[in-house]
Structure formats: structure tokens, C-alpha cells
DRENKEDREN-666928 format. One line per 10 residues: number of its first residue (from 1); for each residue x, y, z of N, C-alpha, C. Coordinates in Angstrom, 3 decimals. Layout:
NUM) X:Y:Z:X:Y:Z:X:Y:Z ~ ...
END
This chain:
1) -126.704:22.201:34.822:-126.100:22.688:33.580:-124.819:23.467:33.880 ~ -124.889:24.321:34.916:-123.727:25.125:35.282:-122.580:24.244:35.774 ~ -122.925:23.235:36.604:-121.881:22.341:37.127:-121.221:21.555:35.995 ~ -122.008:21.170:34.989:-121.449:20.448:33.834:-120.449:21.332:33.093 ~ -120.783:22.613:32.925:-119.899:23.556:32.232:-118.603:23.746:33.029 ~ -118.735:23.861:34.363:-117.548:24.043:35.212:-116.629:22.834:35.111 ~ -117.227:21.622:35.117:-116.424:20.400:35.013:-115.666:20.346:33.691 ~ -116.328:20.766:32.602:-115.672:20.785:31.285:-114.481:21.741:31.296 ~ -114.687:22.931:31.887:-113.602:23.918:31.954:-112.449:23.416:32.811 ~ -112.770:22.716:33.904:-111.723:22.159:34.762:-110.923:21.100:34.021
11) -111.612:20.267:33.247:-110.936:19.231:32.469:-110.006:19.859:31.444 ~ -110.450:20.949:30.806:-109.603:21.637:29.831:-108.340:22.179:30.498 ~ -108.521:22.756:31.690:-107.373:23.310:32.419:-106.383:22.217:32.791 ~ -106.914:21.087:33.275:-106.049:19.965:33.662:-105.278:19.440:32.463 ~ -105.958:19.325:31.321:-105.302:18.832:30.111:-104.200:19.782:29.659 ~ -104.440:21.092:29.794:-103.415:22.073:29.419:-102.197:21.957:30.318 ~ -102.423:21.749:31.621:-101.308:21.604:32.562:-100.493:20.361:32.247 ~ -101.190:19.241:31.972:-100.501:17.991:31.640:-99.691:18.152:30.365 ~ -100.294:18.807:29.368:-99.586:19.022:28.098:-98.358:19.894:28.298 ~ -98.496:20.930:29.119:-97.352:21.817:29.380:-96.225:21.067:30.071
21) -96.568:20.223:31.058:-95.557:19.437:31.758:-94.868:18.470:30.811 ~ -95.635:17.885:29.897:-95.058:16.945:28.932:-94.042:17.637:28.044 ~ -94.423:18.809:27.521:-93.519:19.502:26.606:-92.278:20.016:27.322 ~ -92.416:20.427:28.594:-91.237:20.861:29.348:-90.282:19.703:29.553 ~ -90.828:18.536:29.971:-89.984:17.362:30.177:-89.365:16.895:28.881 ~ -90.127:16.978:27.785:-89.603:16.570:26.478:-88.460:17.482:26.055 ~ -88.641:18.782:26.312:-87.594:19.736:25.936:-86.317:19.484:26.709 ~ -86.442:19.182:28.022:-85.256:18.887:28.818:-84.586:17.619:28.340 ~ -85.423:16.591:28.014:-84.874:15.319:27.559:-84.128:15.476:26.257 ~ -84.619:16.360:25.367:-83.982:16.547:24.080:-82.829:17.543:24.148
31) -82.774:18.318:25.225:-81.752:19.343:25.325:-80.440:18.792:25.821 ~ -79.490:19.703:26.059:-78.171:19.316:26.528:-78.218:19.111:28.036 ~ -77.968:17.894:28.472:-77.989:17.568:29.895:-76.749:16.769:30.258 ~ -76.453:16.728:31.541:-75.330:15.956:32.053:-75.620:15.499:33.469 ~ -74.628:14.886:34.114:-74.802:14.328:35.451:-73.768:14.903:36.418 ~ -74.082:14.813:37.703:-73.139:15.157:38.771:-73.032:13.965:39.708 ~ -71.809:13.585:40.047:-71.635:12.499:40.991:-70.500:12.832:41.964 ~ -70.457:12.100:43.068:-69.419:12.319:44.061:-69.631:11.396:45.241 ~ -68.825:11.580:46.271:-68.926:10.772:47.482:-68.741:11.685:48.683 ~ -69.659:11.597:49.643:-69.649:12.496:50.796:-69.246:11.739:52.057
41) -68.280:12.307:52.778:-67.852:11.769:54.068:-68.172:12.792:55.155 ~ -68.230:12.301:56.402:-68.626:13.199:57.490:-67.602:14.306:57.724 ~ -66.301:13.961:57.726:-65.255:14.972:57.903:-63.943:14.419:57.371 ~ -62.898:15.262:57.239:-61.642:14.810:56.642:-60.854:13.832:57.498 ~ -61.183:13.729:58.780:-60.418:12.867:59.688:-60.998:11.467:59.815 ~ -62.046:11.184:59.082:-62.667:9.868:59.179:-63.072:9.372:57.805 ~ -63.183:8.061:57.687:-63.660:7.460:56.443:-65.132:7.076:56.555 ~ -65.818:7.657:57.518:-67.230:7.355:57.719:-68.066:8.105:56.696 ~ -68.792:7.383:55.835:-69.592:8.057:54.799:-70.826:8.720:55.385 ~ -71.247:9.783:54.747:-72.493:10.458:55.125:-73.629:9.753:54.396
51) -74.195:8.746:55.044:-75.198:7.916:54.377:-76.568:8.593:54.398 ~ -77.295:8.390:53.307:-78.664:8.880:53.145:-78.771:10.408:53.289 ~ -77.704:11.096:52.919:-77.762:12.562:52.874:-78.508:12.988:51.617 ~ -79.174:14.104:51.688:-79.896:14.632:50.528:-78.989:15.616:49.790 ~ -78.822:15.372:48.490:-77.941:16.194:47.661:-78.752:16.713:46.482 ~ -78.635:18.007:46.185:-79.412:18.539:45.062:-78.796:19.823:44.527 ~ -79.246:20.180:43.331:-78.933:21.480:42.731:-80.252:22.094:42.283 ~ -80.254:23.393:42.097:-81.482:24.091:41.737:-81.295:24.897:40.466 ~ -82.337:24.886:39.655:-82.391:25.742:38.471:-83.736:26.446:38.507 ~ -83.723:27.682:38.970:-84.986:28.366:39.187:-85.742:27.681:40.313
61) -86.992:27.332:40.041:-87.807:26.653:41.044:-87.698:25.139:40.948 ~ -86.916:24.634:39.990:-86.797:23.194:39.773:-85.576:22.637:40.492 ~ -85.771:21.521:41.199:-84.672:20.860:41.902:-84.327:19.542:41.214 ~ -83.038:19.248:41.145:-82.547:17.970:40.641:-81.713:17.361:41.767 ~ -82.131:16.211:42.272:-81.450:15.688:43.450:-81.367:14.183:43.526 ~ -80.675:13.718:44.566:-80.517:12.295:44.832:-80.119:12.141:46.296 ~ -80.202:10.906:46.792:-79.744:10.582:48.144:-78.451:9.785:48.054 ~ -77.567:9.965:49.027:-76.349:9.158:49.062:-76.689:7.736:49.500 ~ -75.874:6.778:49.031:-76.102:5.386:49.409:-75.320:5.053:50.676 ~ -75.203:3.758:50.991:-74.528:3.352:52.224:-73.027:3.639:52.206
71) -72.491:3.952:51.020:-71.076:4.322:50.908:-70.875:5.827:50.760 ~ -71.970:6.585:50.849:-71.876:8.036:50.715:-71.862:8.525:49.280 ~ -72.012:7.604:48.328:-71.963:7.997:46.916:-73.334:8.498:46.445 ~ -73.296:9.421:45.492:-74.532:9.930:44.897:-74.299:10.218:43.425 ~ -75.405:10.248:42.691:-75.360:10.638:41.283:-76.682:11.300:40.930 ~ -76.599:12.529:40.452:-77.783:13.274:40.018:-77.800:13.257:38.498 ~ -78.864:12.717:37.920:-78.932:12.512:36.476:-79.742:13.598:35.765 ~ -79.453:13.742:34.469:-80.249:14.569:33.545:-80.443:16.000:34.037 ~ -79.337:16.677:34.301:-79.369:18.076:34.720:-79.057:18.951:33.511 ~ -79.847:19.971:33.239:-79.517:20.884:32.132:-78.132:21.498:32.329
81) -77.418:21.713:31.251:-76.055:22.226:31.342:-76.006:23.601:32.004 ~ -74.899:23.859:32.670:-74.718:25.140:33.339:-73.941:24.983:34.630 ~ -73.750:26.089:35.320:-73.045:26.103:36.595:-74.050:26.049:37.738 ~ -73.772:25.197:38.726:-74.691:25.008:39.848:-73.937:25.077:41.174 ~ -74.678:25.379:42.228:-74.166:25.273:43.591:-74.738:23.996:44.189 ~ -73.848:23.105:44.633:-74.290:21.842:45.213:-74.779:22.073:46.635 ~ -75.962:21.573:46.931:-76.536:21.703:48.268:-76.627:20.322:48.906 ~ -76.270:20.255:50.187:-76.261:18.979:50.908:-76.927:19.165:52.262 ~ -77.829:18.248:52.604:-78.460:18.232:53.915:-78.209:16.869:54.548 ~ -77.592:16.881:55.722:-77.235:15.626:56.401:-77.491:15.779:57.893
91) -78.305:14.897:58.428:-78.664:14.919:59.850:-79.189:16.299:60.265 ~ -80.072:16.831:59.423:-80.736:18.121:59.662:-79.769:19.300:59.676 ~ -78.594:19.117:59.096:-77.618:20.197:59.003:-77.225:20.390:57.543 ~ -76.754:21.580:57.193:-76.353:21.864:55.815:-74.836:21.994:55.722 ~ -74.310:21.735:54.546:-72.866:21.778:54.344:-72.360:23.210:54.492 ~ -71.170:23.360:55.096:-70.665:24.694:55.425:-69.964:25.374:54.262 ~ -69.413:24.605:53.334:-68.672:25.201:52.227:-69.549:25.325:50.986 ~ -69.141:26.199:50.081:-69.849:26.373:48.818:-69.122:25.587:47.740 ~ -69.829:24.662:47.109:-69.222:23.806:46.086:-69.917:24.066:44.761 ~ -69.138:24.469:43.771:-69.675:24.698:42.436:-69.469:23.456:41.582
101) -70.462:23.146:40.770:-70.368:22.030:39.831:-70.826:22.505:38.468 ~ -70.034:22.233:37.459:-70.389:22.644:36.106:-70.844:21.428:35.314 ~ -72.091:21.452:34.890:-72.662:20.356:34.111:-72.450:20.649:32.633 ~ -71.837:19.705:31.937:-71.580:19.860:30.506:-72.415:18.849:29.733 ~ -72.620:19.109:28.470:-73.460:18.253:27.634:-72.918:16.837:27.581 ~ -73.764:15.871:27.932:-73.443:14.445:27.874:-72.265:14.071:28.762 ~ -71.922:14.920:29.717:-70.773:14.655:30.575:-71.185:14.307:31.991 ~ -70.213:13.779:32.735:-70.414:13.474:34.150:-69.415:14.298:34.950 ~ -69.907:15.215:35.738:-69.054:16.038:36.593:-68.795:15.277:37.881 ~ -67.572:14.763:38.025:-67.210:13.976:39.205:-66.556:14.894:40.227
111) -67.252:15.154:41.312:-66.739:16.040:42.353:-65.789:15.338:43.305 ~ -65.683:13.999:43.162:-64.763:13.262:44.025:-65.225:13.261:45.472 ~ -64.248:13.334:46.380:-64.558:13.315:47.810:-65.016:14.690:48.277 ~ -66.120:14.685:49.028:-66.640:15.906:49.645:-66.745:15.655:51.143 ~ -66.125:16.502:51.942:-66.220:16.391:53.394:-67.333:17.303:53.886 ~ -68.332:16.692:54.519:-69.488:17.475:54.948:-69.070:18.572:55.927 ~ -68.224:18.221:56.882:-67.684:19.211:57.812:-66.194:19.323:57.537 ~ -65.853:20.222:56.644:-64.462:20.369:56.222:-63.751:21.367:57.124 ~ -62.518:21.018:57.493:-61.728:21.926:58.321:-60.960:22.868:57.413 ~ -61.471:24.074:57.283:-60.861:25.077:56.416:-60.517:26.306:57.243
121) -59.316:26.822:57.063:-58.926:28.033:57.783:-59.713:29.209:57.229 ~ -60.491:29.844:58.055:-61.337:30.943:57.617:-60.593:32.273:57.730 ~ -60.707:33.091:56.705:-60.132:34.427:56.684:-61.284:35.414:56.640 ~ -61.264:36.376:57.500:-62.370:37.332:57.583:-62.567:38.047:56.250 ~ -63.809:38.063:55.792:-64.124:38.736:54.535:-64.109:37.816:53.332 ~ -63.744:36.533:53.544:-63.689:35.591:52.432:-64.592:34.399:52.724 ~ -65.147:33.848:51.661:-66.001:32.677:51.783:-65.209:31.419:51.468 ~ -65.667:30.285:52.022:-65.059:28.989:51.705:-65.728:28.460:50.441 ~ -64.951:28.343:49.401:-65.525:28.003:48.106:-64.725:26.891:47.453 ~ -65.427:25.920:46.859:-64.788:24.903:46.035:-65.125:25.183:44.585
131) -64.116:25.279:43.725:-64.333:25.656:42.336:-64.201:24.464:41.409 ~ -64.943:24.534:40.325:-64.834:23.548:39.250:-63.782:24.011:38.253 ~ -63.024:23.065:37.716:-62.083:23.391:36.653:-62.209:22.346:35.563 ~ -62.323:22.792:34.316:-62.422:21.855:33.214:-61.173:20.998:33.144 ~ -61.303:19.678:32.898:-60.122:18.841:32.756:-59.318:19.245:31.534 ~ -57.978:19.127:31.654:-57.115:19.490:30.534:-57.231:18.487:29.402 ~ -57.506:17.226:29.741:-57.575:16.173:28.735:-58.924:15.483:28.820 ~ -59.575:15.293:27.687:-60.834:14.556:27.631:-60.556:13.157:27.108 ~ -61.066:12.152:27.818:-60.827:10.780:27.425:-62.009:10.184:26.671 ~ -62.958:11.018:26.280:-64.101:10.549:25.500:-63.719:10.504:24.031
141) -63.722:9.308:23.448:-63.323:9.139:22.056:-64.313:9.857:21.146 ~ -63.789:10.623:20.193:-64.638:11.310:19.233:-65.265:12.580:19.750 ~ -64.931:12.975:20.986:-65.507:14.183:21.577:-64.396:15.162:21.938 ~ -64.621:16.422:21.657:-63.664:17.461:22.035:-64.420:18.642:22.606 ~ -63.867:19.209:23.680:-64.506:20.354:24.328:-63.599:21.571:24.243 ~ -64.215:22.709:23.997:-63.515:23.992:24.014:-64.135:24.806:25.146 ~ -63.364:25.082:26.195:-63.935:25.810:27.323:-63.819:27.317:27.132 ~ -64.377:28.063:28.060:-64.437:29.523:27.925:-63.053:30.160:27.931 ~ -62.100:29.557:28.666:-60.741:30.093:28.688:-60.073:29.934:27.330 ~ -60.255:28.765:26.708:-59.705:28.539:25.368:-60.286:29.537:24.370
151) -61.586:29.788:24.498:-62.253:30.718:23.579:-61.699:32.130:23.760 ~ -61.543:32.556:25.013:-61.054:33.911:25.292:-59.636:34.124:24.766 ~ -58.834:33.045:24.724:-57.443:33.164:24.294:-57.252:32.922:22.801 ~ -58.318:32.558:22.102:-58.208:32.259:20.674:-58.130:33.542:19.847 ~ -57.283:33.505:18.816:-57.136:34.670:17.933:-58.327:34.829:17.001 ~ -59.130:33.757:16.836:-60.281:33.800:15.923:-61.588:33.663:16.700 ~ -61.601:34.119:17.950:-62.782:33.950:18.797:-64.013:34.682:18.273 ~ -63.817:35.696:17.426:-64.957:36.447:16.891:-65.629:35.733:15.723 ~ -64.995:34.682:15.199:-65.549:33.906:14.083:-65.819:32.492:14.571 ~ -67.102:32.179:14.806:-67.468:30.897:15.392:-66.953:29.706:14.585
161) -67.171:29.721:13.280:-66.766:28.592:12.446:-65.250:28.432:12.417 ~ -64.536:29.551:12.315:-63.073:29.498:12.315:-62.549:29.004:13.659 ~ -63.220:29.404:14.743:-62.830:28.967:16.077:-62.936:27.454:16.210 ~ -64.074:26.908:15.763:-64.296:25.467:15.880:-63.333:24.692:14.990 ~ -63.166:25.131:13.749:-62.292:24.407:12.818:-60.826:24.503:13.222 ~ -60.445:25.568:13.931:-59.052:25.714:14.352:-58.667:24.726:15.442 ~ -59.665:24.148:16.123:-59.403:23.217:17.215:-59.561:21.764:16.825 ~ -60.051:21.515:15.618:-60.293:20.132:15.202:-59.929:19.984:13.731 ~ -58.923:19.159:13.452:-58.447:18.995:12.075:-59.440:18.249:11.198 ~ -60.439:17.595:11.803:-61.460:16.876:11.028:-62.484:17.834:10.427
171) -62.508:19.075:10.903:-63.514:20.038:10.454:-62.908:21.004:9.442 ~ -63.574:21.127:8.299:-63.149:22.046:7.248:-64.315:22.958:6.883 ~ -63.995:24.088:6.270:-65.014:25.027:5.791:-64.894:25.120:4.281 ~ -66.004:24.825:3.567:-65.948:24.831:2.106:-66.063:26.254:1.556 ~ -66.075:26.363:0.231:-66.113:27.678:-0.420:-67.404:28.438:-0.142 ~ -68.466:27.701:0.217:-69.754:28.338:0.510:-69.906:28.702:1.985 ~ -68.859:28.451:2.774:-68.908:28.774:4.192:-69.548:27.705:5.049 ~ -69.847:26.528:4.464:-70.438:25.440:5.226:-69.351:24.622:5.914 ~ -69.656:24.170:7.127:-68.708:23.345:7.870:-68.903:21.883:7.499 ~ -67.801:21.169:7.365:-67.840:19.750:7.029:-66.938:18.993:7.995
181) -67.425:17.862:8.469:-66.626:16.998:9.327:-66.253:15.756:8.536 ~ -64.967:15.572:8.334:-64.434:14.423:7.600:-65.052:14.289:6.215 ~ -65.241:15.419:5.551:-65.703:15.412:4.172:-67.185:15.235:3.975 ~ -67.957:15.089:5.047:-69.403:14.919:4.899:-70.040:16.230:4.466 ~ -71.233:16.139:3.908:-71.931:17.339:3.456:-72.336:18.210:4.636 ~ -72.339:19.517:4.385:-72.636:20.459:5.455:-74.005:20.277:6.071 ~ -74.986:19.846:5.261:-76.337:19.693:5.808:-76.474:18.443:6.678 ~ -75.419:17.627:6.760:-75.442:16.468:7.644:-74.906:16.793:9.034 ~ -74.408:18.000:9.207:-73.874:18.421:10.499:-74.992:19.071:11.310 ~ -75.141:18.641:12.550:-76.205:19.140:13.424:-75.587:20.018:14.503
191) -76.226:21.147:14.789:-75.735:22.023:15.856:-76.862:22.342:16.834 ~ -76.481:22.530:18.101:-77.431:22.868:19.162:-76.895:24.058:19.948 ~ -77.791:24.953:20.329:-77.448:26.047:21.234:-78.336:25.926:22.460 ~ -77.727:25.602:23.597:-78.471:25.393:24.849:-79.617:24.409:24.659 ~ -79.358:23.341:23.896:-80.340:22.286:23.711:-81.328:22.500:22.592 ~ -81.269:23.655:21.924:-82.193:23.952:20.824:-81.488:23.665:19.498 ~ -82.098:22.837:18.682:-81.498:22.445:17.408:-81.541:23.598:16.412 ~ -80.424:23.807:15.726:-80.298:24.876:14.742:-80.007:24.297:13.359 ~ -80.411:25.033:12.326:-80.154:24.594:10.957:-78.677:24.706:10.599 ~ -77.991:25.656:11.208:-76.572:25.856:10.947:-75.903:26.426:12.189
201) -74.578:26.476:12.166:-73.836:27.023:13.297:-74.025:28.537:13.329 ~ -74.675:29.027:14.381:-74.972:30.453:14.495:-73.796:31.205:15.115 ~ -73.704:32.479:14.774:-72.663:33.331:15.336:-73.130:33.889:16.673 ~ -72.335:33.672:17.710:-72.654:34.137:19.059:-71.440:34.890:19.597 ~ -71.634:36.002:20.298:-70.489:36.700:20.898:-69.666:35.755:21.766 ~ -68.363:35.749:21.574:-67.501:34.802:22.281:-67.590:34.963:23.797 ~ -67.847:36.185:24.272:-67.937:36.422:25.713:-69.150:35.739:26.334 ~ -70.134:35.359:25.510:-71.356:34.731:26.018:-71.292:33.214:25.972 ~ -70.213:32.644:25.435:-70.113:31.194:25.278:-69.416:30.580:26.482 ~ -70.059:29.585:27.076:-69.460:28.873:28.199:-68.593:27.724:27.757
211) -69.023:26.996:26.721:-68.261:25.856:26.217:-68.835:25.407:24.882 ~ -67.995:24.730:24.116:-68.416:24.128:22.847:-67.981:22.669:22.866 ~ -68.910:21.775:22.578:-68.600:20.347:22.492:-68.761:19.892:21.054 ~ -67.760:19.163:20.548:-67.768:18.699:19.161:-67.717:17.179:19.139 ~ -68.683:16.566:18.457:-68.672:15.121:18.219:-68.333:14.887:16.754 ~ -67.149:14.367:16.496:-66.766:14.032:15.126:-66.979:12.555:14.831 ~ -67.150:11.755:15.877:-67.457:10.327:15.745:-68.046:9.854:17.063 ~ -68.488:8.593:17.099:-69.110:8.042:18.305:-70.198:8.975:18.829 ~ -71.091:9.387:17.932:-72.147:10.345:18.280:-73.217:9.663:19.133 ~ -73.595:10.239:20.287:-74.649:9.653:21.117:-75.948:9.468:20.341
221) -76.660:8.399:20.650:-77.874:8.046:19.908:-78.953:9.114:20.003 ~ -78.956:9.893:21.072:-80.039:10.877:21.249:-80.001:11.997:20.216 ~ -78.883:12.120:19.490:-78.788:13.145:18.459:-79.227:12.634:17.093 ~ -79.836:11.461:17.070:-80.384:10.948:15.819:-79.353:10.217:14.985 ~ -79.685:10.020:13.715:-78.834:9.220:12.834:-77.929:10.088:11.967 ~ -77.600:11.285:12.409:-76.720:12.146:11.634:-75.344:11.505:11.469 ~ -74.767:11.677:10.304:-73.448:11.105:10.011:-72.391:12.192:9.869 ~ -72.811:13.450:9.952:-71.885:14.549:9.712:-71.311:15.180:10.955 ~ -71.669:14.676:12.129:-71.148:15.233:13.368:-72.130:16.154:14.069 ~ -71.820:16.472:15.315:-72.683:17.314:16.150:-71.835:18.381:16.837
231) -72.334:19.600:16.846:-71.684:20.704:17.552:-72.666:21.262:18.577 ~ -72.269:21.272:19.836:-73.136:21.725:20.923:-72.524:22.976:21.544 ~ -73.274:24.063:21.529:-72.807:25.332:22.085:-73.598:25.628:23.355 ~ -72.890:25.878:24.439:-73.522:26.202:25.716:-73.183:27.643:26.077 ~ -74.197:28.458:26.276:-73.945:29.844:26.671:-73.730:29.925:28.183 ~ -73.141:31.010:28.620:-72.847:31.176:30.038:-74.133:31.385:30.832 ~ -74.160:30.791:32.011:-75.325:30.907:32.877:-75.132:32.040:33.877 ~ -76.149:32.252:34.679:-76.066:33.276:35.732:-74.904:32.992:36.669 ~ -74.713:31.700:37.029:-73.652:31.357:37.968:-72.264:31.569:37.372 ~ -72.122:31.373:36.060:-70.835:31.656:35.416:-70.463:33.127:35.595
241) -71.419:34.003:35.330:-71.171:35.438:35.437:-70.974:35.856:36.892 ~ -71.774:35.277:37.787:-71.668:35.602:39.211:-70.335:35.151:39.774 ~ -69.896:33.954:39.383:-68.620:33.440:39.871:-67.464:34.306:39.384 ~ -67.504:34.717:38.107:-66.439:35.564:37.558:-66.349:36.884:38.324 ~ -67.511:37.457:38.652:-67.525:38.711:39.411:-66.979:38.503:40.821 ~ -67.299:37.360:41.420:-66.833:37.068:42.785:-65.322:36.873:42.819 ~ -64.788:36.178:41.813:-63.341:35.985:41.735:-62.636:37.325:41.558 ~ -63.219:38.184:40.738:-62.626:39.503:40.500:-62.598:40.323:41.784 ~ -63.688:40.285:42.555:-63.736:41.031:43.812:-62.722:40.486:44.815 ~ -62.583:39.150:44.870:-61.621:38.538:45.787:-60.197:38.924:45.418
251) -59.915:38.967:44.104:-58.575:39.345:43.645:-58.265:40.791:44.009 ~ -59.277:41.649:43.930:-59.067:43.059:44.269:-58.790:43.234:45.760 ~ -59.389:42.380:46.601:-59.155:42.466:48.044:-57.724:42.090:48.409 ~ -57.112:41.214:47.598:-55.758:40.759:47.887:-54.695:41.760:47.464 ~ -55.073:42.769:46.682:-54.094:43.757:46.212:-53.672:44.695:47.351
END
């Protein structure tokens, strides 16, 4: 009788774990995710690819990774948005430089060529760091991105709706304060904050926003059958804040 009761309790525990894993994976799938890709070579003086190297990024205890192919290329899919440090292991050795990659909603962060053993002149007290920079021009039709620098320099950064409408002529604000894309009704516009769907565009301190992505047309299928457009707001991650502090400290050392 006791063993039967223990087995029932174990089954309940297992079912709870499976359910929790399902909902976590579902939340990631429905949230804002992007990809990282690039090509790794052994060093800058050769065109020899670093084949079958392990490449990954970490978010807490969760790893998102891939192996390079015979040409040294890799692609890590479905990574939650945010700033990451790329980690590489090749022939039981780790990459010497620090490479940052910023994952944006529905985007592909192309790191280009990465030299596993890069020849960099080292200065005492400074780290070797590769930084990500948002592209000045987006070639995705119907998509527009507002990065943190644009937000910081905007005169209306304290008003979320005014900030978004000031960057896109397709977006208007009606007399009731509702946002409309190309004349569609306000309730047809969908907004997300860090992958969580919201009923309306929420007000967030501009200093906490990492980027805003606006879909006025060519909306990805994963956002449903909305016809009014999609607004995706990504808040700054730990790495965004850490990187800003590191840049500030480096600038102070140069004074």
C-alpha cells in the first residue's frame, strides 16, 4: 500500500516537471527570439576554418549552442533577445577575445568572420573586446528598429507613443490616445514587452529600453493574424548595463 502511494506521488512530481518544461518552452517560442550566426577561422593569417568547434551563449543556467560545420560556419537559433557573450571551444581551448552579440526580435545577428586566435595588441589594464553595433540601415521590408541611442537622443523619449510615432509616418495617435498603423483600429495593434503580449503600448522609462521593433507590414506569422501592426519592446539586459559601465570605466582610464 505504501509503495503504491509513493509511486502515485512520484508520477505527480514527474507530470509537474514535464508540464513546467512545456510551459517554459512554449513561453520562449512565443516570446521575442532571434539568431546568431558567423564563421570561425583558426587565425587571421590563414583561411583554415575552425571545424566542429562548439559555439554557445548562456542565459542563466540555460545554454543555446551549435557546432561549426566543415566551413567553420555556425548558426544558433531561437535565442531570447538580449546581449550575450559568445563562447567558443575549439580543440580543447577557449577563444581569447570577448565577443558580444546582441540578439534582436526576429533578427539574425551576423558576427561575420571570427578569428579563434586573433592577433591583438594588448595594453595593460584593458581587455580585448569585440562590440556589437546596430546597423544604420535595416533592409527588412515593413520593419523598423529604434535602438537605445536613438531613444536617448529623442526629444520625446519620455512619451512612448510619441517616440514611436515620431519615427514612423505610418503610425498616428487618435483623439483617444490610441495608436493606429495606416488607419487601422487601435485594438488591431499588438504590442509585446520582452515577449509578453500586452493589451496596449505600456509606458516604460526610456533608460530601461534596449530597442523597439515596429512591424507596419509583412508581419511574421508567429504574431497571429493581426492587421494593425506589431510593436515589440525589448528592455535592457544585465549585459547591456554591464557593458555600458565597462565602457565608462575604460573611457575614464584614457583621460
